[in-house]
C-alpha positions, 0 to 999 in steps of 0.5 A: 244365669243370664238374661238382661242387658246391664247398665254397669260399666264395662270393667265391672263385667271384665272384672267378673269375667276375669274372676270367672275365668280364674275360678273355672278354667281348670275345672271346665278343661278337665270337664271337656277332656273327660267328655272328648278325650283329646287335650287340643280339642278340649283346650279349643272348646274351653277357649271358645266357651269363654270367647262366647261368654266374653262376647255376651258380657261385652254386648252388655247382657248380665250374667247372674252365675258364671259357673252354670252359664259357662258349663252350659256354653261348653256343653253345647260346644261339646254336643256341636263337636259330636255332631261334626264327628257324626257320632250317635244323634241325641235321638239315638242316644236317648233310644239307647236301651229302649226304656222310657228315662222318666219311668223311674220315680223311685229313684232319688239322689240318696239311692244314687249316692249309695250306689256311687259309694260302692264303686272304686273311684280310681277303677271307675275313672279308668273305665268311664270311657266305656259308659255311653256318652249320655250316662258318662255326661252326668256322671262327669257333671255329678262327681267330677264337677260336683254339680248337684242334680238340679244344676245338671238338670238345667245344663242338659235340659232334662228333668232331675228325674231323668238326671237320677236315672242316667246317673243310676244307670251310668253308675250300674254300668261302671260297676259291671265294667269294674266287676268284669275287669276284676273278675278277668284279672283274677281268673288271669292270676289264678291261671298263671299260679297253676302254670308255674 
C-alpha cells in the first residue's frame, strides 16, 4: 500500500493523487455514508482522508496502490468518529455474541457468496442499519465497495477467516431481518383482507 520515500518529482505525486481522487472519491463517499448515515459527516471524513493522503505523498512517501490506502485511512477516521460518539468500543464489538470469530474454519468465500445470493439486495440495503457495525462494515466492503476478503482483512487488520465469519453472520442477520419484515407485511395484508 504505502511505505518508502520516493525520489520522483512532485508533479508525478500530484498526478497520481488527482487520478486517485477522480477514481475513488464517489466510492469512498458512498462507503462513509453507509457506515455513519450522516451526509455532512461523510463528506468531511472523505475530505479528511484525502487531505491525510495528500500530506503523506507531499512528505515524499510513495503509495503503491491508492485504493486500499484510501480505504484504510477512511476506515481509521470512521473508527475515530465512533469513538468520539462513545458508541460501543471495539472490544465490546468483538464480544457481541460471546463466540470466538476465529473458530469457524469451514467458512469459505463460496459459502458467503451462496448466502448472499439468497438475499434480496434492495431489501438488504434498506435493513443494513439494523446489522451491528462490525458485520455491516465487512458487508459494505464486500458487496458495495467490491473488495475481496484479502483486501478487507488488511483494512480491518483481522484474518481472512474472521472476515468470512463476519460476512456470514452479518448476512444471516440481514436475512433474518428481511424474513421478519416480510412475515410482518404478509400478516398485515392478511389482517387487512379479513377486516374488509
